[in-house]
GUSE-15967 format. One line per 10 residues: for each residue x, y, z of N, C-alpha, C, O. Coordinates in nm, 4 decimals. Each point is the difference from the previous one (the first is absolute). Layout:
BEGIN
X Y Z X Y Z X Y Z X Y Z ~ ...
//
This chain:
BEGIN
0.9587 1.2359 1.5832 -0.0720 -0.0254 -0.1420 -0.1503 -0.0193 0.0455 -0.0582 0.0812 0.0719 ~ 0.0023 -0.1955 -0.1205 -0.1370 -0.0260 0.0048 -0.0417 -0.0496 0.1494 0.0575 -0.0957 0.0518 ~ -0.1522 0.1612 0.0081 -0.0355 -0.0332 0.1368 -0.1167 -0.0922 0.0018 -0.0556 -0.0297 0.1058 ~ 0.0140 -0.0201 -0.2326 -0.1346 -0.0657 -0.0066 0.0110 -0.1346 0.0964 -0.0966 -0.0246 0.0723 ~ 0.1962 -0.0509 -0.0700 0.0049 -0.1316 0.0721 -0.0212 0.0161 0.1420 -0.0628 -0.0827 0.0661 ~ 0.1189 0.1977 -0.0134 -0.0218 0.0314 0.1377 -0.1366 0.0430 0.0431 -0.0572 -0.0344 0.1033 ~ 0.0112 0.1178 -0.2006 -0.1489 0.0596 0.0116 -0.0876 -0.1149 -0.0029 -0.0852 -0.0077 0.0884 ~ 0.0933 -0.0875 -0.1808 -0.0992 -0.1047 -0.0252 0.0090 -0.1009 0.1299 -0.0972 -0.0592 0.0468 ~ 0.2194 0.0513 -0.0020 0.0174 -0.1089 0.1183 -0.0914 0.0731 0.1170 -0.0742 -0.0675 0.0713 ~ 0.0847 0.2016 -0.0582 -0.0775 0.0615 0.1144 -0.1462 -0.0195 -0.0246 -0.0774 -0.0197 0.0937
0.0360 0.0254 -0.2267 -0.1359 -0.0249 -0.0434 -0.0450 -0.1365 0.0505 -0.1072 -0.0148 0.0586 ~ 0.1950 -0.0871 -0.0839 -0.0309 -0.1298 0.0343 -0.0209 -0.0172 0.1546 -0.0871 -0.0766 0.0412 ~ 0.1721 0.1525 0.0494 -0.0165 -0.0125 0.1325 -0.1251 0.0562 0.0450 -0.0662 -0.0564 0.0871 ~ 0.0230 0.1856 -0.1524 -0.1219 0.0583 0.0182 -0.1248 -0.0966 -0.0146 -0.0905 -0.0119 0.0827 ~ 0.1013 -0.0482 -0.1913 -0.0964 -0.0958 -0.0545 -0.0177 -0.1095 0.1094 -0.1076 -0.0280 0.0528 ~ 0.2255 -0.0290 -0.0264 0.0087 -0.1126 0.1043 -0.0800 0.0410 0.1469 -0.0672 -0.0813 0.0635 ~ 0.0858 0.2056 -0.0284 -0.0475 0.0244 0.1237 -0.1399 0.0661 -0.0188 -0.0504 0.0649 0.0916 ~ -0.0088 -0.0815 -0.2061 -0.1498 0.0489 -0.0245 -0.0208 0.1319 -0.0339 -0.1158 0.0413 -0.0070 ~ 0.2225 0.0418 -0.0184 -0.0143 0.1506 -0.0339 -0.0093 -0.0082 -0.1517 0.1015 0.0371 -0.0588 ~ -0.2095 -0.0808 -0.0205 0.0028 -0.0101 -0.1235 -0.0192 0.1340 -0.0914 0.0245 0.0050 -0.1206
-0.0695 0.0950 0.1952 0.0017 0.1280 -0.0632 0.1157 0.0713 -0.0363 0.0101 0.0778 -0.0949 ~ 0.0962 -0.1163 0.1950 0.1205 0.0611 -0.0185 0.0734 -0.0470 -0.1346 0.0354 0.0792 -0.0874 ~ -0.0174 -0.2151 0.0817 0.0687 -0.0304 -0.1394 -0.0864 0.0339 -0.1127 0.0565 0.0175 -0.1079 ~ -0.1794 -0.0055 0.1134 -0.0912 0.0467 -0.1216 0.0459 0.1484 -0.0405 0.0193 0.0311 -0.1175 ~ -0.0050 0.0499 0.2156 0.0262 0.1294 -0.0127 0.1460 0.0149 -0.0656 0.0257 0.0784 -0.0914 ~ 0.0632 -0.1632 0.1503 0.1407 0.0176 -0.0556 0.0068 -0.0686 -0.1276 0.0742 0.0503 -0.0844 ~ -0.1397 -0.1589 0.0538 0.0071 -0.0552 -0.1368 -0.0632 0.1030 -0.1001 0.0564 0.0195 -0.1077 ~ -0.1681 0.0446 0.1388 -0.0651 0.1022 -0.0878 0.0895 0.1019 -0.0277 0.0140 0.0366 -0.1167 ~ 0.0653 0.0282 0.2304 0.0693 0.1070 -0.0213 0.1442 -0.0269 -0.0873 0.0591 0.0889 -0.0613 ~ -0.0191 -0.2203 0.0686 0.1128 -0.0467 -0.0747 -0.0384 -0.0128 -0.1427 0.0797 0.0305 -0.0887
-0.1972 -0.0738 0.0638 -0.0517 -0.0141 -0.1380 -0.0088 0.1401 -0.0734 0.0390 0.0280 -0.1134 ~ -0.0973 0.0486 0.2028 -0.0169 0.1398 -0.0569 0.1465 0.0681 -0.0317 0.0201 0.0613 -0.1049 ~ 0.0724 -0.0773 0.1988 0.1314 0.0711 -0.0112 0.0683 -0.0555 -0.1342 0.0505 0.0776 -0.0812 ~ -0.0519 -0.2150 0.0631 0.0561 -0.0623 -0.1142 -0.0752 0.0386 -0.1295 0.0577 0.0266 -0.1054 ~ -0.1959 -0.0258 0.1235 -0.0764 0.0549 -0.1333 0.0377 0.1221 -0.0371 0.0115 0.0289 -0.1191 ~ 0.0120 0.0570 0.2169 0.0401 0.1529 -0.0315 0.1589 -0.0098 -0.0441 0.0589 0.1052 -0.0247 ~ -0.0019 -0.2087 0.0165 0.1258 0.0031 -0.0608 0.1297 0.0431 0.0990 0.1142 0.0228 -0.0400 ~ -0.1555 -0.0183 0.1614 0.1094 0.0268 0.1076 0.0404 -0.1098 0.0617 -0.0749 -0.0653 0.0725 ~ 0.2145 0.0307 -0.0989 0.0420 -0.1309 0.0233 0.1514 0.0119 0.0384 0.0619 0.1013 -0.0326 ~ -0.0069 -0.1933 0.0948 0.1379 -0.0143 0.0218 0.0927 -0.0465 -0.1238 -0.0512 -0.0510 -0.0996
0.1774 0.0695 0.1102 0.0760 -0.0428 -0.1233 -0.0240 -0.1434 -0.0550 0.0036 -0.0135 -0.1223 ~ -0.0258 -0.0858 0.1938 -0.0123 -0.1266 -0.0592 -0.1340 -0.0132 -0.0721 -0.0083 -0.0902 -0.0834 ~ -0.0960 0.1672 0.1045 -0.1259 -0.0008 -0.0810 0.0144 0.1032 -0.1088 -0.0469 -0.0208 -0.1118 ~ 0.1103 0.1307 0.1422 0.0168 0.1090 -0.1121 0.0703 -0.0499 -0.1169 -0.0299 0.0387 -0.1130 ~ 0.1192 -0.1204 0.1348 0.0800 -0.0610 -0.1258 -0.1015 -0.0906 -0.0900 0.0204 -0.0259 -0.1186 ~ -0.1199 -0.0130 0.1853 -0.0895 -0.0889 -0.0717 -0.1311 0.0545 -0.0647 -0.0762 -0.0586 -0.0770 ~ 0.0682 0.1917 0.1298 -0.1418 0.0851 -0.0394 0.0402 0.1096 -0.0892 0.0943 0.0719 0.0330 ~ -0.1549 -0.0537 -0.1383 0.0190 0.1176 -0.0875 -0.0720 0.1062 0.0639 -0.1133 -0.0208 0.0434 ~ 0.1744 0.1442 -0.0326 -0.0567 0.1373 0.0431 -0.0040 -0.0036 0.1537 -0.0710 0.0833 0.0564 ~ 0.1434 -0.1754 0.0191 -0.0062 0.0064 0.1525 0.0758 0.0977 0.0536 0.1036 0.0401 -0.0530
-0.1509 0.0042 0.1620 0.0802 0.0945 0.0883 0.0740 -0.0727 0.1052 -0.0620 -0.0547 0.0913 ~ 0.1998 0.0505 -0.0991 0.0886 -0.0606 0.0887 0.0176 0.0642 0.1245 0.0376 0.1171 -0.0033 ~ -0.0564 -0.1682 0.1063 0.0239 0.0691 0.1358 0.0700 -0.0877 0.0995 -0.0126 -0.1222 -0.0073 ~ 0.0818 0.1760 0.0950 0.0523 -0.0854 0.1013 -0.1006 -0.0666 0.0948 -0.1141 0.0462 -0.0023 ~ 0.1398 -0.1460 0.0834 -0.0790 -0.0472 0.1007 -0.0745 0.0875 0.0720 -0.1217 -0.0163 0.0089 ~ 0.1802 0.1118 0.0464 -0.0734 0.1109 0.0964 -0.1043 0.0564 -0.0817 -0.1122 0.0162 0.0479 ~ 0.1434 0.0207 -0.1880 -0.0975 0.0708 -0.0884 -0.1162 -0.1004 -0.0249 -0.1163 0.0369 0.0159 ~ 0.1443 -0.1527 -0.0516 -0.1081 -0.1017 -0.0201 -0.0911 0.0114 0.1286 -0.1176 0.0351 -0.0097 ~ 0.1809 -0.0683 0.1392 -0.0824 0.0188 0.1153 -0.0840 0.1083 0.0095 -0.1197 -0.0163 0.0233 ~ 0.1744 0.1382 -0.0406 -0.0736 0.1134 0.0062 -0.1187 0.0112 -0.1037 -0.1090 0.0466 0.0331
0.1345 -0.0887 -0.1515 -0.1015 -0.0104 -0.1049 -0.1156 -0.1015 0.0431 -0.1178 0.0301 -0.0195 ~ 0.1525 -0.1440 0.0750 -0.0830 -0.0953 0.0436 -0.0885 0.0549 0.1207 -0.1208 -0.0234 0.0037 ~ 0.1875 0.0995 0.0978 -0.0693 0.0388 0.1088 -0.1129 0.1085 -0.0503 -0.1108 0.0006 0.0535 ~ 0.1422 0.0855 -0.1525 -0.0812 0.0983 -0.0571 -0.1292 -0.0620 -0.0518 -0.1081 0.0586 0.0040 ~ 0.1270 -0.1844 -0.0542 -0.1096 -0.0808 -0.0506 -0.0837 -0.0739 0.0894 -0.1052 -0.0498 -0.0402 ~ 0.1430 0.0392 0.1554 -0.0760 -0.0711 0.1136 -0.1372 0.0639 0.0318 -0.0710 -0.0472 0.0888
//
């Protein structure tokens, strides 16, 4: 389903070790992906006009926006 918690845990790790650019890029890509309406099932059912994708599809969309 939604990979956000794992992804943001990784962001926290990068932030902890001082790699602040990495979480900033990931957070920006996440925001763009959601703003574009490309989300997993749990978000799609709460957003009008969203495109529901599987976890792998969300990851692909996020990577395209990095």
